[in-house]
MIDRENVO-312649 format. One line per field, with one value per residue: x, y, z of N, C-alpha, C, CB in turn; residue in one letter. Coordinates in steps of 0.1 Angstrom, whole numbers, m for minus. Glycine has a CB too. Example, Ala and Ser with C-alpha at 12.3 -4.5 7.8 and 13.67 -1.06 7.14 Angstrom:
<rovexs>
n.xx: [132  128]
n.yy: [m57  m22]
n.zz: [78  71]
ca.xx: [123  137]
ca.yy: [m45  m11]
ca.zz: [78  71]
c.xx: [132  129]
c.yy: [m33  0]
c.zz: [78  79]
cb.xx: [113  141]
cb.yy: [m45  m6]
cb.zz: [90  57]
resn: [a  s]
</rovexs>
This chain:
<rovexs>
n.xx: [800  772  755  745  726  697  679  643  615  595  608  623  659  676  705  699  699  708  690  669  655  633  613  611  597  572  559  559  541  516  516  511  482  468  459  464  487  506  500  519  541  558  575  562  547  524  533  555  585  601  630  634  635  655  675  674  679  704  719  716  735  755  758  766  786  805  802  822  827  803  795  791  779  745  748  732  719  699  674  658  624  619  592  601  596  579  595  583  587  580  583  603  633  652  680  691  703  726  739  768  782  759  761  737  712  683  654  635  608  585  553  542  513  492  503  504  491  497  518  542  561  564  577  599  610  620  636  660  666  675  698  713  722  739  757  774  785  767  742  718  684  659  625  605  573  550  522  494  493  485  492  520  525  515  529  559  550  541  566  578  590  602  576  584  571  560  568  570  563  584  586  587  568  553  561  548  547  543  537  552  553  578  598  619  644  669  705  702  672  677  689  698]
n.yy: [1219  1234  1213  1219  1213  1192  1164  1152  1136  1137  1164  1191  1208  1235  1255  1295  1307  1335  1327  1321  1340  1356  1335  1334  1358  1356  1341  1355  1378  1359  1350  1374  1384  1370  1376  1365  1350  1371  1382  1370  1367  1392  1405  1398  1420  1446  1460  1446  1440  1431  1436  1431  1406  1401  1412  1398  1371  1376  1384  1360  1343  1350  1347  1320  1321  1327  1304  1295  1301  1296  1305  1331  1367  1370  1349  1325  1297  1295  1280  1272  1256  1232  1211  1175  1165  1177  1202  1224  1256  1264  1271  1288  1273  1277  1283  1299  1330  1318  1301  1306  1298  1280  1264  1260  1266  1285  1277  1282  1286  1289  1288  1293  1304  1285  1262  1251  1230  1209  1191  1197  1225  1206  1189  1197  1216  1186  1172  1196  1199  1173  1172  1193  1185  1158  1180  1198  1214  1210  1210  1217  1228  1253  1261  1286  1298  1322  1320  1320  1315  1291  1271  1271  1258  1239  1225  1222  1208  1183  1176  1166  1181  1189  1204  1228  1247  1281  1312  1347  1374  1367  1369  1394  1410  1425  1444  1444  1429  1391  1364  1332  1301  1276  1252  1223  1203  1181  1164  1140  1133  1124  1101  1062]
n.zz: [1030  1011  989  955  940  949  954  962  971  946  937  932  946  939  939  938  902  880  855  870  875  863  866  892  896  884  896  920  910  908  929  948  946  962  994  1018  1014  1010  1035  1054  1039  1032  1012  990  977  967  950  934  919  890  894  920  918  908  923  945  938  928  954  969  951  953  980  977  963  982  1008  1018  1044  1066  1085  1087  1089  1078  1064  1039  1026  997  979  950  941  921  902  899  880  855  859  866  884  916  942  969  990  1023  1038  1067  1082  1104  1135  1151  1172  1185  1165  1147  1119  1107  1091  1060  1039  1013  992  955  951  930  933  959  991  983  994  987  1002  1026  1017  1010  1028  1050  1030  1026  1051  1061  1042  1049  1074  1065  1047  1063  1093  1116  1145  1150  1134  1131  1128  1123  1128  1125  1150  1141  1115  1102  1080  1077  1103  1102  1077  1086  1110  1096  1075  1097  1116  1151  1174  1195  1215  1221  1216  1228  1209  1190  1163  1136  1118  1089  1102  1125  1157  1162  1182  1188  1169  1177  1161  1156  1141  1145  1145  1151  1142  1117  1114  1112]
ca.xx: [797  758  754  741  711  691  665  638  604  589  612  644  660  686  708  692  705  702  681  656  650  621  605  608  590  562  554  553  532  507  512  504  474  463  457  466  503  510  500  530  555  554  583  556  539  511  540  564  591  612  641  632  634  671  681  669  689  718  726  717  740  770  762  765  797  815  800  834  824  790  789  794  765  738  750  721  718  688  670  645  620  611  587  608  584  572  603  580  592  571  589  614  635  669  687  695  707  730  741  779  783  754  758  723  706  668  649  621  597  571  553  536  495  489  514  498  481  502  530  554  565  570  591  610  618  623  647  664  669  685  709  722  731  747  764  774  786  755  741  700  674  650  619  598  558  536  507  483  498  485  497  536  527  511  538  568  548  540  581  586  597  596  570  588  565  559  582  563  567  597  583  580  563  545  559  539  555  536  542  560  555  592  603  630  650  684  706  695  663  679  702  690]
ca.yy: [1228  1225  1209  1231  1209  1187  1158  1150  1132  1149  1177  1193  1218  1244  1272  1302  1312  1341  1320  1318  1356  1358  1324  1341  1370  1351  1334  1364  1384  1351  1347  1386  1388  1365  1386  1356  1349  1387  1384  1362  1369  1410  1409  1400  1434  1448  1466  1435  1443  1419  1439  1428  1393  1401  1419  1385  1363  1380  1383  1344  1338  1358  1339  1304  1321  1330  1295  1290  1311  1288  1310  1347  1371  1371  1338  1320  1289  1296  1270  1271  1243  1226  1199  1166  1157  1190  1217  1241  1264  1261  1282  1287  1271  1279  1280  1309  1329  1306  1309  1297  1294  1275  1256  1258  1276  1288  1273  1286  1278  1295  1281  1296  1297  1279  1245  1251  1221  1196  1188  1208  1226  1198  1178  1205  1211  1180  1174  1206  1198  1165  1176  1199  1179  1154  1186  1212  1207  1218  1203  1217  1235  1259  1265  1296  1302  1329  1310  1319  1310  1274  1265  1272  1250  1223  1226  1223  1193  1174  1175  1159  1190  1184  1211  1229  1259  1293  1324  1355  1383  1366  1377  1411  1405  1435  1455  1439  1415  1382  1351  1325  1283  1269  1237  1219  1196  1177  1156  1125  1128  1120  1090  1056]
ca.zz: [1015  1005  975  949  936  960  947  967  966  931  940  930  950  931  945  927  896  873  850  877  879  855  869  906  897  878  910  930  904  908  947  953  943  977  1006  1032  1012  1013  1049  1058  1028  1029  1004  980  981  958  936  934  904  886  898  930  919  906  935  955  931  925  968  970  943  965  992  975  961  995  1013  1023  1056  1065  1096  1082  1092  1067  1053  1034  1015  992  967  942  941  910  901  893  863  849  857  868  893  930  954  973  1005  1022  1056  1071  1101  1110  1148  1153  1187  1191  1158  1140  1110  1106  1076  1059  1027  1005  980  950  951  927  939  975  993  980  1006  986  1013  1040  1010  1006  1044  1052  1020  1028  1064  1058  1032  1055  1083  1059  1044  1073  1106  1123  1156  1146  1124  1136  1117  1131  1122  1135  1155  1133  1101  1104  1069  1080  1114  1096  1066  1096  1118  1080  1077  1110  1130  1168  1179  1210  1220  1216  1220  1226  1200  1186  1147  1134  1101  1084  1115  1137  1165  1162  1192  1174  1171  1173  1154  1150  1130  1153  1137  1154  1136  1104  1116  1114]
c.xx: [787  763  745  725  707  684  658  623  596  591  624  646  673  689  703  705  701  691  667  647  638  610  599  594  573  553  550  544  520  505  507  492  462  466  467  482  509  513  513  544  552  567  574  541  530  520  551  574  600  626  645  637  649  677  682  682  703  725  727  731  754  771  768  785  807  809  813  832  810  784  790  776  762  741  736  723  702  683  658  638  613  607  595  606  583  587  599  585  576  572  599  617  650  667  693  701  712  740  757  784  776  750  742  721  688  666  635  615  587  572  542  516  492  494  510  488  484  515  537  567  576  583  601  618  626  639  660  672  680  698  717  730  741  759  774  776  778  747  722  697  664  637  608  584  551  528  501  486  504  486  511  535  525  523  553  561  549  556  585  593  593  592  577  581  566  564  572  572  578  598  583  578  551  548  557  542  540  543  543  560  573  589  612  634  666  694  701  681  666  686  692  693]
c.yy: [1225  1223  1216  1226  1195  1178  1150  1142  1139  1157  1180  1206  1223  1255  1280  1304  1321  1336  1321  1332  1358  1344  1332  1354  1366  1344  1345  1375  1375  1353  1364  1388  1377  1370  1377  1351  1359  1390  1383  1362  1383  1409  1409  1407  1435  1453  1461  1438  1431  1425  1437  1410  1391  1406  1400  1373  1364  1378  1367  1341  1338  1352  1326  1305  1321  1319  1292  1293  1304  1301  1330  1350  1375  1361  1330  1309  1290  1291  1277  1261  1242  1210  1193  1163  1167  1201  1226  1244  1265  1270  1282  1281  1278  1277  1295  1314  1322  1314  1295  1290  1282  1262  1251  1272  1278  1282  1281  1286  1288  1288  1288  1296  1284  1259  1246  1237  1212  1187  1193  1210  1216  1188  1187  1210  1202  1173  1182  1202  1185  1164  1187  1194  1169  1167  1197  1205  1217  1208  1205  1227  1242  1259  1272  1299  1315  1321  1312  1318  1298  1266  1263  1263  1240  1219  1216  1208  1182  1168  1168  1167  1188  1203  1212  1238  1273  1304  1338  1366  1382  1371  1386  1410  1415  1447  1454  1426  1407  1370  1340  1308  1281  1257  1233  1204  1192  1166  1141  1122  1120  1103  1081  1047]
c.zz: [1011  992  969  940  943  955  961  966  958  929  938  938  945  936  931  918  885  860  856  881  871  863  886  904  887  886  918  923  907  921  954  952  958  990  1019  1026  1019  1028  1055  1051  1024  1019  994  979  967  946  936  921  902  891  914  935  915  917  945  948  932  944  969  962  949  975  990  971  973  1005  1017  1041  1062  1076  1099  1084  1077  1057  1054  1026  1010  982  961  943  931  911  892  878  856  846  863  880  905  940  957  990  1004  1040  1060  1085  1110  1124  1148  1165  1193  1179  1146  1127  1112  1091  1075  1045  1022  993  970  950  945  928  955  978  986  983  1000  992  1027  1030  1010  1017  1049  1042  1021  1042  1063  1051  1043  1066  1077  1052  1056  1085  1116  1134  1155  1132  1129  1125  1129  1124  1131  1140  1147  1122  1100  1089  1065  1089  1106  1087  1077  1106  1102  1079  1088  1119  1142  1173  1197  1217  1214  1224  1215  1214  1191  1168  1145  1116  1096  1097  1127  1144  1166  1174  1180  1178  1167  1169  1153  1147  1142  1143  1137  1145  1124  1107  1120  1125]
cb.xx: [805  743  753  755  710  686  668  642  599  578  609  653  658  683  729  684  710  711  685  659  662  626  616  625  600  566  566  564  537  509  531  508  473  467  436  452  507  496  491  525  556  555  594  557  550  496  541  556  600  613  643  618  623  676  665  647  687  718  716  702  736  770  752  751  797  813  794  848  822  791  797  802  763  740  765  713  723  687  667  647  613  619  574  606  566  559  604  564  598  574  586  619  633  678  704  686  698  739  722  788  777  746  760  711  710  664  647  620  588  569  550  542  484  488  539  487  469  503  536  549  555  554  589  606  610  612  640  654  656  680  703  717  725  738  757  759  803  744  751  689  668  657  614  608  547  526  497  475  507  469  492  544  519  494  542  567  528  536  586  596  595  613  555  601  570  546  601  557  569  602  574  594  554  528  551  525  565  535  529  580  542  602  601  639  654  680  716  689  654  689  716  688]
cb.yy: [1227  1233  1197  1238  1209  1194  1145  1157  1129  1154  1181  1196  1218  1247  1275  1316  1305  1346  1307  1310  1369  1355  1305  1350  1383  1345  1326  1370  1388  1338  1341  1396  1387  1352  1387  1339  1351  1398  1375  1350  1357  1425  1403  1389  1450  1460  1482  1421  1458  1414  1451  1431  1386  1409  1435  1378  1365  1399  1391  1335  1343  1374  1337  1298  1328  1347  1287  1299  1328  1268  1300  1350  1386  1382  1326  1329  1272  1303  1255  1272  1238  1228  1199  1157  1151  1198  1222  1246  1281  1249  1282  1299  1252  1298  1266  1315  1329  1295  1307  1303  1304  1284  1249  1259  1272  1306  1255  1299  1265  1314  1265  1291  1307  1287  1247  1267  1225  1198  1173  1217  1228  1187  1170  1216  1206  1176  1178  1217  1197  1159  1183  1208  1174  1147  1189  1223  1205  1224  1211  1225  1227  1273  1252  1309  1286  1338  1312  1328  1318  1268  1271  1286  1252  1222  1247  1241  1192  1186  1188  1151  1206  1174  1206  1232  1260  1295  1321  1360  1392  1350  1377  1428  1385  1430  1461  1437  1421  1380  1345  1332  1271  1268  1235  1224  1208  1167  1158  1124  1136  1133  1093  1052]
cb.zz: [1003  1003  971  939  920  969  931  970  974  929  951  910  961  919  949  933  894  871  849  892  875  835  869  910  889  868  919  939  890  904  957  949  926  978  1011  1035  999  1008  1055  1057  1013  1046  1004  976  984  963  934  934  901  867  893  930  912  895  944  950  918  915  981  962  931  971  1001  958  954  1002  1007  1015  1050  1070  1107  1061  1104  1063  1057  1026  1020  991  973  928  950  899  899  899  865  865  846  869  884  937  966  969  1011  1014  1057  1067  1109  1097  1165  1151  1196  1198  1167  1154  1093  1107  1074  1064  1034  1002  982  944  941  918  936  977  993  969  1011  988  1015  1051  992  997  1053  1055  1010  1028  1073  1053  1015  1059  1093  1051  1035  1074  1110  1112  1171  1163  1116  1141  1105  1131  1122  1128  1166  1134  1095  1111  1060  1085  1127  1086  1058  1104  1129  1063  1079  1105  1129  1182  1175  1212  1232  1213  1205  1241  1205  1189  1140  1141  1100  1081  1115  1132  1186  1147  1205  1171  1154  1184  1143  1158  1112  1169  1136  1173  1134  1094  1129  1105]
resn: [m  m  k  a  e  i  h  g  d  g  i  v  l  k  a  y  e  k  s  f  v  p  l  l  y  e  a  a  i  e  s  r  a  d  a  e  f  r  r  w  m  p  w  c  h  e  n  y  a  i  e  e  s  r  e  f  v  e  k  t  e  a  n  w  r  n  s  g  d  i  w  r  s  g  m  e  f  g  f  a  i  f  d  r  e  t  g  n  f  l  g  g  t  g  i  n  q  p  n  k  t  h  k  f  f  n  l  g  y  w  i  r  t  r  a  q  n  r  g  v  a  s  r  a  a  r  t  l  a  q  a  a  f  a  d  l  p  i  n  r  i  e  i  l  a  a  i  e  n  v  p  s  r  k  t  a  e  k  a  g  a  h  y  e  g  i  l  r  s  r  l  l  i  g  g  k  p  h  d  t  a  i  y  s  f  v  r  k  d  f  q  n]
</rovexs>
């Protein structure tokens, strides 16, 4: 079972809870003005409503309540990212899409526009990966980023994930297939 609160370098990852709905909504409203952000995060569309934040948080809370079976379809451990000193909501990260046969999850992240370019996403990705290997019986974590999504690719690299190659038409973003860079962490990456 994953810990619901994880402390990292200048950040705290907290399992989503109802009180985070307005924080998520505020970050989405701020970030939807950035066309590049919306390009890679189509959930953050022009007409984003607070109900979408509420639905996301409720779904994430339900996953945490039912986390006894980490391998069930749709399982996700979602975290809000907070600044450790100020308590400001910075974005989100999580592991999802479990593969029971091969014992791995995918890892994703997003950072609200005003908190970008400060290393938050890379610190959050590394912190979450390290905690996941400590808490779960997994062998691997994958990060997928469209090859044109340079900020996400740089985040994976800065987090220390290993670049493995390009998967053709692997991601469907905004209804369009994208060639995708794949990065990974494996358990031995966190063993001294």
